[in-house]
VEXLUM-973203 format. One record per residue (C-alpha): residue in one letter; y, x, z negated. Coordinates in steps of 0.001 Angstrom, whole numbers, padded with zeros to 6 digits, always signed. Example, Ala and Ser with C-alpha at 12.3 -4.5 7.8 and 13.67 -1.06 7.14 Angstrom:
# residues 2
a-004500+012300-007800/s-001060+013670-007140/
This chain:
# residues 762
m+130799+035334-168323/a+129986+038979-168929/r+132675+041498-167976/t+132370+045039-166663/a+134200+047861-168374/v+136815+047754-165611/s+137358+044034-166162/q+137690+044434-169905/t+140409+047073-169712/l+142746+045245-167333/k+144652+042139-168323/i+144230+039385-165745/d+147329+037209-165570/e+150100+036103-163234/a+151529+039620-163085/a+148175+041016-161948/a+147958+038266-159343/l+151402+039151-157994/e+150331+042796-157687/h+147439+041564-155549/g+149748+039735-153136/l+149031+036287-154580/t+151655+033830-155776/v+151930+032270-159221/d+150853+028915-157790/e+147866+030493-156050/y+146804+032143-159295/a+146927+028745-161011/r+144717+027315-158261/i+142215+030115-158818/v+142038+029424-162551/t+141537+025717-161815/a+138813+026386-159217/l+136900+028644-161612/g+137685+026751-164796/r+138499+030090-166473/t+140366+033362-166027/p+138957+035377-163112/t+137442+038815-163504/i+139266+041676-161820/e+136604+041621-159113/e+137152+037890-158560/l+140906+038371-158432/g+140374+041037-155777/v+138067+038754-153806/y+140586+035908-153856/s+143427+038258-152901/v+141706+039325-149698/m+140198+035967-148759/w+143463+034113-149385/s+145571+036766-147675/e+147536+035781-144590/h+145363+038062-142472/c+142098+036391-143504/s+143026+032798-144374/y+145703+031987-141738/k+147393+029951-144434/s+150757+029833-142630/s+149373+029213-139146/r+146329+026951-139504/a+148408+023781-139342/h+149712+024871-135927/l+146591+026497-134491/k+144603+023270-134729/r+146740+021895-131877/f+145332+024384-129357/p+142934+023060-126698/t+139601+024694-127546/d+137057+022797-125442/g+136472+022977-121717/r+134056+022936-118829/c+132768+026440-119523/v+133247+026858-123292/l+130074+027737-125190/q+131770+028838-128413/g+135333+028190-129471/p+137346+029422-132466/g+135571+029804-135799/e+133110+032552-134920/n+133508+036293-134530/a+134560+035788-130895/g+134604+033087-128238/a+132073+032524-125449/v+132258+031065-121939/d+129603+030248-119346/i+129920+032540-116304/g+126968+031196-114313/g+123470+032435-113634/g+122473+031847-117250/m+125010+034414-118468/a+127939+034190-120877/a+131024+036300-121544/i+132032+036912-125162/f+135604+038067-125766/k+138402+038338-128287/i+141727+040092-128899/e+142842+041098-132382/s+145704+042983-134028/h+145687+046297-135878/n+149441+046649-136148/h+150367+047876-139604/p+147521+050401-139876/s+148545+051875-136512/f+152143+052350-137630/v+151069+053996-140882/e+148410+056213-139280/p+148457+055782-135478/f+145259+057618-134523/q+142900+056032-137059/g+144719+052698-137000/a+144271+052347-133238/a+140759+053830-133229/t+139442+051463-135892/g+141130+048563-134122/v+138886+049331-131149/g+135831+049674-133415/g+136502+046368-135131/i+136895+044349-131965/l+133702+045875-130549/r+131771+044688-133596/d+133206+041184-133264/v+131642+041010-129798/f+128263+042696-130190/t+127736+040803-133458/m+127258+037759-131214/g+124491+039440-129253/a+126612+040653-126333/r+126668+044142-124888/p+130315+045290-124799/v+131321+046149-121224/a+135119+046390-121250/n+137957+047290-123614/m+141623+046494-123070/n+144728+046678-125208/s+148276+045413-125527/l+150711+047915-127038/r+154314+047624-128201/f+156422+050622-129160/g+160031+051041-130179/s+162804+052281-127946/a+161792+055156-125684/d+164539+057304-127188/h+163672+056519-130826/e+162704+059674-132677/r+159306+058363-133836/t+158189+056727-130576/p+156583+059844-128998/f+154506+060522-132127/l+153315+056920-132344/l+152631+056723-128602/r+150552+059902-128610/g+148627+058920-131744/v+147788+055377-130635/v+146717+056386-127135/d+144654+059265-128532/g+142998+056935-131053/i+142119+054318-128438/g+140818+056906-125998/s+138875+058874-128576/y+137021+055864-129962/g+136419+054092-126657/n+135331+057232-124814/c+132950+058326-127570/v+131394+054902-128111/g+130648+054585-124405/v+132551+051407-123521/p+135106+051663-120682/t+138777+050968-121339/v+139716+049149-118154/g+143240+047820-118607/g+146083+046672-120792/e+149856+046618-121069/v+152533+048762-122699/y+156060+047663-123560/f+159000+049454-125171/d+161769+047714-127105/s+164001+048730-130009/g+162798+045638-131860/y+159522+047489-132505/d+161137+050669-133853/g+159865+049978-137367/n+156726+047974-136574/i+154649+048763-133500/l+151926+046441-132211/v+148390+047501-131339/n+146279+044592-130075/a+142682+045436-129095/f+140511+043382-126728/n+136823+043553-125914/l+134538+041630-123600/g+130749+041601-123664/i+127961+040035-121630/v+124950+038139-123007/q+122399+035580-121881/a+123912+032176-122595/d+120915+031116-124674/k+120923+034317-126753/i+124295+034001-128492/f+124147+034805-132201/r+126318+033141-134810/a+127247+034097-138357/i+125757+031080-140131/a+123590+031971-143123/s+120615+029745-143929/g+117215+029728-145588/t+117116+029946-149389/g+115453+033201-150369/n+116113+034936-147048/p+117131+038548-147678/v+120642+039897-147034/l+120649+043352-145425/y+123417+045962-145429/v+123415+048074-142241/g+125371+051106-141046/s+127710+053599-142659/k+128035+054071-146379/t+130879+052469-148318/g+133926+054531-149258/r+137415+053906-150571/d+139118+053707-147179/g+140720+050419-146235/i+140855+048842-149699/h+143470+046055-149596/g+144082+046697-145906/a+143941+042952-145211/s+145757+041683-148280/l+148508+044224-148943/l+148984+046189-145711/a+148424+043533-143035/s+149827+040586-145014/s+153207+041839-146190/e+156414+043262-144792/f+156921+046976-144298/k+159124+048574-146923/e+160256+052148-147531/e+157020+052938-149351/s+154719+051252-146804/e+154346+054415-144726/q+152715+056037-147749/m+149818+053529-147595/k+147512+055748-145514/p+144601+055231-147954/t+144563+051561-146867/v+143837+052620-143269/q+140162+052797-142326/v+138547+055872-140801/g+136303+055326-137792/d+133161+057015-136466/p+132515+055983-132849/f+129196+057830-132640/t+127818+055721-135493/e+129261+052645-133780/n+127354+053515-130626/l+124102+053689-132591/l+124997+050442-134335/i+125494+048666-131005/e+122120+049744-129681/a+120259+049035-132919/c+121831+045583-133375/l+121113+044560-129785/e+117502+045670-130186/v+117120+043744-133442/m+118744+040641-131970/a+116356+040721-129013/g+113672+039525-131458/d+113427+036464-133692/d+113972+038026-137102/v+117762+037692-137452/v+119113+034448-138907/a+122772+035462-139048/i+124816+038608-138527/q+128397+039447-139379/d+130652+042479-139024/m+132193+043892-142203/g+135753+043822-140905/a+138885+042852-142797/a+137980+042369-146484/g+134686+044150-145855/l+131548+043104-147708/t+133378+040174-149286/s+134537+038406-146142/s+131303+038967-144211/s+129175+037506-147002/v+131501+034652-147900/e+132090+033522-144320/m+128372+033468-143494/a+127634+031506-146662/s+130453+029001-146176/r+129568+028306-142519/g+125973+027640-143499/g+126716+025587-146620/v+124684+028018-148733/g+125321+030712-151285/i+124821+034486-151220/r+123968+036681-154198/l+124561+040457-153912/n+123357+043297-156098/l+126121+045881-155892/d+123882+048552-157427/l+122081+048677-154075/i+125142+049240-151863/p+124979+052655-150091/l+127992+054674-151309/r+129793+057766-150085/d+131049+058286-153635/p+128907+057182-156608/t+132025+056608-158731/l+133092+053543-156708/t+133664+050513-158927/p+132304+047049-158043/y+135889+046033-157243/e+136118+048841-154678/m+132707+048070-153191/l+133674+044462-152601/l+137066+045239-151038/s+136373+048443-149105/e+136967+048182-145359/s+134920+051244-144433/q+133969+051011-140781/e+130713+050674-138831/r+129001+048318-141308/m+127221+045001-140789/v+125616+042296-142938/l+122472+040521-141731/v+120465+037602-143001/v+116885+037958-141815/r+113742+035900-142194/k+111960+036496-145467/g+109160+038995-145072/r+110679+040563-141962/e+113212+042798-143697/e+111086+045933-143441/a+110458+045424-139723/v+114205+045048-139149/a+115007+048025-141354/g+112532+050126-139400/i+114473+049576-136170/y+117757+050627-137770/r+116202+053698-139350/r+114785+054703-135987/w+118386+054742-134749/g+119366+056930-137707/l+121157+054159-139604/s+120919+052999-143208/c+119450+049531-143743/v+119091+048265-147300/t+118280+044848-148769/v+121221+044092-151065/g+120903+040380-151796/e+119566+036987-150834/v+120583+033539-149668/t+120828+030961-152476/d+121114+027177-152599/d+124067+027038-155027/n+126905+027419-152466/r+128368+030291-154489/f+129317+033874-153745/t+127811+035891-156562/a+127805+039641-157186/l+125887+041547-159868/y+126607+045044-161128/r+124424+046868-163644/g+122810+043607-164637/e+126099+041768-165217/e+127579+038987-163116/v+131007+040224-162023/v+131680+037558-159377/s+130663+033900-159252/i+132872+031817-156974/p+132250+028629-154962/a+132121+029916-151373/d+134204+027044-150009/s+136924+027876-152534/l+137464+031119-150630/t+137401+029637-147116/d+137856+025918-146446/d+139778+025363-149684/a+142131+028309-149192/p+145833+027405-149285/v+147367+025888-146168/y+151145+025978-145983/e+153475+023862-143892/r+156214+026477-143814/p+159784+025284-143289/i+160933+025456-139665/k+164526+025989-138599/e+165895+026729-135157/p+168217+029767-135219/t+171858+028744-135151/s+173063+031636-133012/k+173113+030820-129317/r+173327+033223-126394/k+176231+032790-124046/p+175488+031696-120473/l+175099+034553-118032/d+178421+035050-116226/l+177660+036965-113046/a+181359+037219-112292/r+181515+039800-115085/i+178495+041743-113786/h+178940+043638-110531/d+176385+043326-107778/s+174365+046391-106889/t+176282+048850-104735/d+173232+051048-104140/l+169903+049230-104082/a+167937+052426-103461/h+169449+054159-106487/d+168870+051103-108664/l+165248+050819-107546/l+164594+054456-108455/e+166254+053914-111827/l+164041+050893-112511/l+160875+052713-111463/g+161789+055458-113920/s+162508+053063-116809/p+160240+052578-119860/n+158827+049183-118929/l+158357+049692-115181/c+157167+053296-114888/s+153559+054244-114189/r+151131+053945-117112/a+148799+056571-115601/w+149532+059066-118405/i+147948+056549-120759/y+144964+055219-118852/q+143949+058588-117450/q+143016+059497-121021/y+140545+056610-121107/d+137060+056594-119618/s+137348+053593-117322/y+134049+053965-115468/v+131318+054510-118056/g+128653+051898-117407/a+129352+052011-113639/n+130535+048383-113497/t+134296+048849-113163/l+135452+047467-109808/v+139210+047555-110401/q+140469+050321-112663/p+143609+050367-114845/g+146940+050298-113054/g+146555+047014-111196/d+147372+043422-112064/a+144037+042860-113811/a+140892+044849-114432/v+137636+043728-112839/v+134090+044490-113991/r+130867+043650-112188/v+128306+041296-113734/r+125079+042566-112256/e+123019+039739-113709/n+124637+037022-111554/g+126228+038927-108667/g+129747+038031-109772/a+132563+039785-111561/l+135048+039150-114345/a+138785+039782-114128/m+140752+040295-117321/t+144337+040928-118311/t+146664+041023-121317/d+150196+039690-120876/c+153379+038802-122717/n+157008+039315-121793/s+158461+039395-125303/r+162027+039356-123971/y+161314+035983-122371/v+159795+034721-125638/a+162775+035931-127671/l+165117+034041-125327/d+163044+030835-125488/p+159690+030864-127342/f+158427+027723-125603/v+159172+028809-122036/g+158395+032462-122739/a+154934+031686-124120/g+154264+029442-121139/h+155234+032354-118878/a+152706+034560-120698/v+149885+032162-119778/a+151148+031726-116214/e+151536+035447-115584/a+148055+036104-116954/a+146702+033468-114564/r+148519+035070-111604/n+147221+038483-112578/v+143596+037371-112500/a+144178+035195-109429/v+145427+038127-107314/t+142034+039791-107801/g+140307+036621-106571/a+139355+035162-109949/t+139522+031616-111268/p+140872+031579-114864/l+138295+030480-117466/a+139803+030768-120945/i+142090+032837-123139/s+142087+034683-126420/d+145456+035091-128094/c+147060+037540-130491/l+150132+035921-132027/n+152396+038681-133379/f+155396+037432-135365/g+157629+038317-138275/n+157676+036990-141825/p+156417+033354-141877/e+158449+032700-144995/k+161549+032798-142780/p+162122+029334-141267/e+163490+030891-138067/v+160280+032892-137572/m+158155+029790-138076/w+160308+027989-135507/q+159576+030791-133037/f+155873+030564-133874/a+155635+026779-133569/r+157545+026706-130285/a+155450+029537-128848/v+152261+027682-129784/d+153634+024596-128025/g+154425+026649-124929/m+150979+028215-124864/i+149402+024774-125213/e+151316+023542-122161/g+150239+026591-120172/c+146600+026349-121212/l+146421+022646-120395/a+147952+023245-116968/f+145456+025987-116058/d+142508+024410-117917/t+142094+027614-119927/p+141207+026691-123523/v+141855+029071-126411/i+138411+030234-127544/s+139292+033022-129987/g+142202+035012-131304/n+144217+036353-134173/v+147529+035753-135930/s+149531+038723-137162/f+152443+037764-139403/y+154730+039888-141568/n+155627+042219-138721/d+158921+042943-140463/t+160514+046170-141581/r+163163+046057-144274/g+163840+042412-143470/e+164044+042758-139667/s+161431+040888-137637/i+159890+042112-134401/p+160546+040205-131169/p+158082+037291-131115/t+155049+038499-129152/p+152313+035925-128435/t+149956+038081-126362/v+147583+036318-123982/a+144242+037846-122982/m+142812+035883-120064/v+139409+036175-118386/g+138649+034833-114917/l+135479+034531-112857/i+134856+035964-109386/k+131653+034440-108005/d+131031+037182-105444/s+131713+040737-106639/a+132129+041828-103005/r+135246+039641-102680/v+137798+041406-104886/a+141421+042117-103966/t+143672+044915-105233/a+147428+045467-105162/g+147938+048554-102978/f+148599+048542-099237/k+145459+049702-097402/v+145930+049315-093652/e+148835+049833-091253/g+149986+046958-089107/e+149220+044157-091549/t+151638+041322-092238/v+153391+041282-095594/c+153776+037706-096875/l+155312+036078-099917/i+153744+032876-101228/g+154841+030547-104025/n+157894+028580-105090/g+159545+030994-107523/v+163328+031395-107338/p+164580+034779-108585/e+167092+034982-111438/l+168730+037796-113356/n+168263+035993-116690/g+165765+037934-118806/s+165182+040540-116107/e+164482+044244-116515/y+167277+044922-114032/l+169861+043092-116129/f+168776+044953-119263/t+168374+048395-117683/k+171562+048360-115610/h+173841+046229-117754/g+172373+046213-121272/a+172199+042412-121245/t+169383+039888-121589/g+170938+036673-120331/e+170737+033322-122059/r+167185+032226-121206/p+164046+033284-119365/p+163549+032373-115709/a+162602+028774-115021/l+158907+027894-115284/d+157119+025386-113031/l+153553+025214-114312/a+152355+022782-111639/a+153501+025145-108888/e+152041+028112-110765/v+148605+026491-110855/i+148663+025668-107146/t+149878+029125-106123/s+147228+030896-108175/r+144490+028648-106764/v+145616+029219-103184/c+145668+032978-103675/a+142233+033116-105337/g+140831+030840-102631/l+142099+033040-099802/i+140510+036079-101424/a+137212+034252-101984/e+137151+033370-098262/g+137659+037028-097314/i+141020+036316-095680/v+143036+038417-098169/v+142093+041779-099702/t+145566+042888-100853/a+147572+040801-103321/h+150106+041561-106031/d+151944+039451-108584/v+155751+039603-108452/a+156877+039959-112066/d+159019+042418-114048/g+161533+044152-111793/g+161364+041553-109058/i+160190+041812-105476/a+161597+045305-104772/v+159637+046815-107658/a+156511+044863-106663/l+156719+046191-103090/a+157228+049727-104372/e+154132+049348-106546/m+152116+048223-103520/c+153216+051381-101705/l+152475+053607-104711/t+149039+052241-105659/g+147546+052025-102185/t+146429+054565-099623/g+149859+056080-099050/i+151022+053423-096616/g+154545+052017-096747/c+156128+048880-095337/d+159132+047542-093461/v+160282+044203-094882/v+163186+041805-095022/v+163482+039994-098330/p+165246+036657-097887/a+168186+035919-100150/p+167351+032985-102432/s+168672+029716-101106/v+168845+028049-104500/a+169632+029494-107924/a+170726+027706-111044/t+172838+030494-112522/d+172637+033281-109932/s+174666+033571-106764/a+172462+033313-103684/s+174626+035908-101931/r+173901+038687-104419/s+171593+041435-103228/d+170535+042390-106783/v+169247+038862-107390/a+167156+038975-104223/a+165803+042480-104872/f+165391+042575-108638/g+165630+038980-109848/e+162575+037684-111689/s+160680+034419-111625/g+157211+033055-111946/c+155137+031656-109109/r+155514+034479-106534/i+152692+036545-105045/l+152861+039189-102311/l+150006+039420-099793/s+149146+041862-097039/v+146948+040277-094371/a+145595+041129-090950/p+147707+039514-088179/a+144698+037422-087183/n+144656+035839-090642/r+148377+035166-090914/s+148152+031596-089651/s+145328+030821-092090/v+147533+031905-094992/r+150464+029870-093696/k+148313+026768-093245/a+146816+027100-096725/c+150306+027259-098243/e+151587+024344-096184/k+148570+022251-097148/a+149105+023020-100832/g+152853+022421-100633/i+153936+025918-101691/g+156306+028326-100034/f+155314+030879-097399/a+157527+033640-096012/q+156646+036397-093564/l+158537+039474-094733/g+157441+042239-092392/s+154580+044650-091882/t+152835+047652-093393/g+153125+051120-091893/g+154703+054537-092238/q+155165+056466-095434/s+158254+054813-096853/l+159567+051547-098236/r+162107+050091-095827/l+163754+047036-097331/a+166596+044771-096275/i+168048+041703-097946/g+168325+038515-095887/e+170145+038222-092618/t+173845+037635-092029/g+174977+036730-088539/g+171636+037853-087193/e+171970+041276-088790/k+170080+042676-091738/r+172327+043572-094655/r+172035+046039-097506/a+169072+047853-095990/f+167642+051062-097450/e+164679+053358-096950/l+162902+055459-099576/s+159884+057649-098990/i+156794+057040-101095/a+157238+060559-102482/a+160766+059674-103611/l+159484+056488-105262/r+156676+058346-107007/e+158775+061016-108686/p+160610+058859-111298/w+157740+056381-111529/a+155122+058991-112392/s+157206+061383-114502/f+158961+059166-117027/l+156132+058319-119438/p+154802+061903-119679/s+158340+063018-120504/i+158459+060602-123448/a+155064+061684-124735/a+155966+065360-124502/r+158996+064978-126733/r+158534+066137-130316/g+159971+064401-133351/g+159164+061742-135931/n+156033+062894-137740/a+155002+065599-135280/
């Protein structure tokens, strides 16, 4: 084979392969597959396509166990995003994906391009993006670099989302010292499309032209997938800013409109985003899915810098670029639409019948690889699995004093990193552009209207990584269950999930044990709720200098509300309503925010999980909302029932409540007489409702019929939270009263105080 000048001057051997993130064995497989030594361009292509980020070589053996089919699934894993039927001839397309390492190295651009990439995954399938969300993990609130990273990531998300014109409607933020050296930025997008107009990235038709669309190619992002996203952080990793892409949301906006216009016709055969691994992955994946080949002429690639080598063209991850296969003879018509939107559109290749990925440069063949060698035949590893030997000691409540001041402790929790208001973040996002947002950020789940069928979609991202660290199986099951509760309290029935599995180095047997157990736990949760996994992402190598992050399998769940007029929110709205608690959850201090915040402990395990009861409770709640009986509902989660009640006071119309919280009658490791367990203990399967007195009996009867718990706690009214624990001898004990203004001060002020602190890199 002919070589370029670049290929001729660089020795291709095992050492070069190691520099590209490949192993010696993988290099031998490449030589065998080609029957010769690869060119430098081919070595680069293999390095990105066989990287952990692109090939899932450490996780594929486990991911195949996920349930991926269901009553509403139109497209499962294997495409750019997943699709579900939402009725009325419409479909929802959604996916969540990581952009972790780039966001730690360069927080603004890393987060911004994470948003841009997930948008392209969705509109590539023909859907108009209607909602962004995110799931963020930062280090300890008092770590010197946390304020800089927090400001940069939030600014990047807001800047890109606001400029591109897609609302950012929700998400979650979590602080933990385990993320000090490796933050997580997971981006989610959901789009709407006619169910019979979904596009897929499957190339076909020998001789059909391959079109390059969008921004010109530069040097940004080269080896982002193979060397930045697929290896541990080291001392020098923070100097890898050139591997972070640079985004342009205004070009993305044009790209969305132009692509949707082109896809409204019949000229497009296949379309693929140039995401991780850029031009290489988009071309190879389309060819492999279609069982065809693709030949590119790199001389035709639009360049920002004419000195780019073919190696750099193939591996660049410059943003806002797409690859299309169109019907032969229609390329000029398609190009005309893109040019009208001010975008480049150039024919750069064609579909072939040889099942190979081929690239030419200056008349020489620099790449010729069997397409399946880069995809289906990529390495798959059964990594060793070993349960960690260290065990946590059982929680001994005799050594932990009960709360002596519930009011003080509640204020401290409301002003803590993981329970304070997130308004400082979401107020920087445009949540209403498009005029379809029904429930804005700050609630249990976001809700957007689907005008085409009269319904609405609820969506949430969830994961309590402390629970997962204590027990990956139970903790991952909790992530699914909490997501289901969060959509249920808006009135939605869960449809499906997308996952973003963030873990440490897969070469560590203990990390793979965490991963495998978390997958098992998610499977159990998804089967219970009938919510198949239709898309997602695995992010390994979230390690810094040998230390792994807490295991964080993030769940993004979407639920359907058939009538957009029947949507519930969390805040108290009317005085004189009855405050009820439904569900079978029993509060515990194990794994709770209270135990960690007040006592610096985590406990030995997460709270118990009863998936059968979770399913029933969520269905009862969603059913009551659909009937119009309930318009106020809130999941009881982190911080327990006292924090949940405070949130209902703070996010409503300024109305408080007067309630008596019963002491738990049963607790495996917690004393039923403790007031801190009753107020701040955590569990699954608990939902607070506020209902008109006339509807109280309907709620009780629905719970009794379903076999779940019902408790009448008190009523709404006034401008304070008045809370008592249980009753002893007919008298309320440990009562306190806090005004809504007093609750708001620590809750609203803590996060801005973190962001305002200088340090780290700024």
